Steps between C-alpha positions, in 0.01 A plus 500: 500500500633571141829626645529186712437278197767684299740474796438126550540436119830687487621322816407158358693568175798609707484176695483293184790682337706467824421123517611454139819695560582291812428178324684613180315617194679243286409211734135606517481536123660162447252343740201653327614412152556135611128439474501540121214605277326164519516482875364856537208424261423189704495699824264765345269223379492359851410838639211521252379164630511630855307815379234272371474332845467840661218574258333180612535600860318825430238324295440255784393781732296678231367238247243751378774705333665357192836327541665683210391833646643416838822361359560817296424724797729299726787521245445879467502537881821305540662686205421835656643397841820357352571712189375845612627720789192413705466346845269206538203735559561667170501162323172416670337821366611415148370152547159637593493713192602197285226283651223738383329403180686617187838517678741211497652250267169398339243633260236728636238231525292354774313669781602835650722472805427806719758664721363360833511142365847549361629644823340211697649244267855644526483530878385146547750360255787684681374369826476132385849545349641599840323206652683275262818689561480438882486124434786529257717698742437255783593213265819699402589538875467121544729440198750759629505336848553159340800631309644723775356496849714793615405734210460855614206545262270254679390719798453828298294315230285319758433838675420654164264213414317544839457873418382402151239269642373766742488752221312274264250415770441871569470574124245230453298624800510856355371368161211307667396752765686827465285696252593842646870412531501386134340829391800690656745247351340535154529876528875468573585273208307713253612839621748548215283343228251674273226674698219296339664185624517635853132611494380164352683302760360702786151493352516122453638424853179322604495300174862408558435385860219275372737352237764434769257330730361282222856397399596400860179314544639240249767336716552208252586747218741685734667180603542384138644839411750490780600149404560601138710787620707259712558288177607823329748575777641150472519561121714807560732286710511254213610774263779604741611132517511479118680831466758394761559175300563698184759707686671195639397557868446188705152575640230241580132574475460514872791749506330706233179500707702628798679774300185612307272487810733701729575746219124558450453563868789750505357674188155520668661692787644746245175545308545876478805462291403507124572166341687398818809653345801407711288298745473201270862511401618520868268211598622277214865569586456438872304184461731387213791521732313277753453232226851529368423700188756747372402865536521557123271200425253614775492847357460352156193308624345824609583683180362217287182515699469868427579425133211261464269737677601779251471272193145414606397817668593763237301343215203449740507870592522605137215278404293645787571848387387413152174369640463813708538728199250292299256523782539878538458549122191283506356712783570819312338371186195389706476839663529678162225283355276562801552876476425517127188282504264748659585784264437270200170398637384856549602595139307199363188607694538854366521386143194291536 
């Protein structure tokens, strides 16, 4: 699996380099710089607003967990998936770690979030996100058909959406009724993590299944979460529209929904590629051509998207690592205090 990840990462970088060479490095650079510092800051701020909506989506499904905690864990999960050489599964594992109490972009306050609860929360949030994505992709197909009825992307994306729906229905059924299946799944995703994590997840499989069943027995919470996620997807289309305006591309909001929705569907099919390297660029260039956008501008849109993800993601990961180190040091101090207390008590008794 590691060799495949390295190979796909290298292949993605080759595709991006080849695309830039074909479009012309000077042309791509000129397109990217056209946004200006003020425009790029505006786009980054818009992305932070969308992140806030995604935090609301998670909190809607799990109101018993603090919003700040969930927002921080969501940003860490996204940062790991986009900035590190991980697949989406690797990003989910990091998100589970960040959801646990004492890990994330927040002080170590509030109640303890145990591993089964954190795992359940991440699985349900990812599921409701895909539910919102299905609606977004179908809306994107409608916008694409309205723009260009004979587009070659329509049929493949519709087929992909159908498979996505079937997959999400099966995943929901597994979470609600497939306790034994999930134990095997949990063993797979934790195989390369610390052994104590693997053991804890296996030991808490029953607890986890109870959490999952309780979460899915709140349909109104799930529906609200999926709706918030749909708003978040529409927000990402709005960011694409704004970025295109800064670059001088003639793109309406409906066109932006079509481009962003179809791109997200294509990226979902290539979920094993770390950061969707090459996949995202190819999708933007192909769809940009369908909407009359120059290849250099389409590639610039993709690179600016990666730029805002890095500008947000790298500080998020650094802050998370600082929290991790503080938590480990606090644990070590507590262990030292606990180990030294019995000896001191014995000495005091002896003196008495």
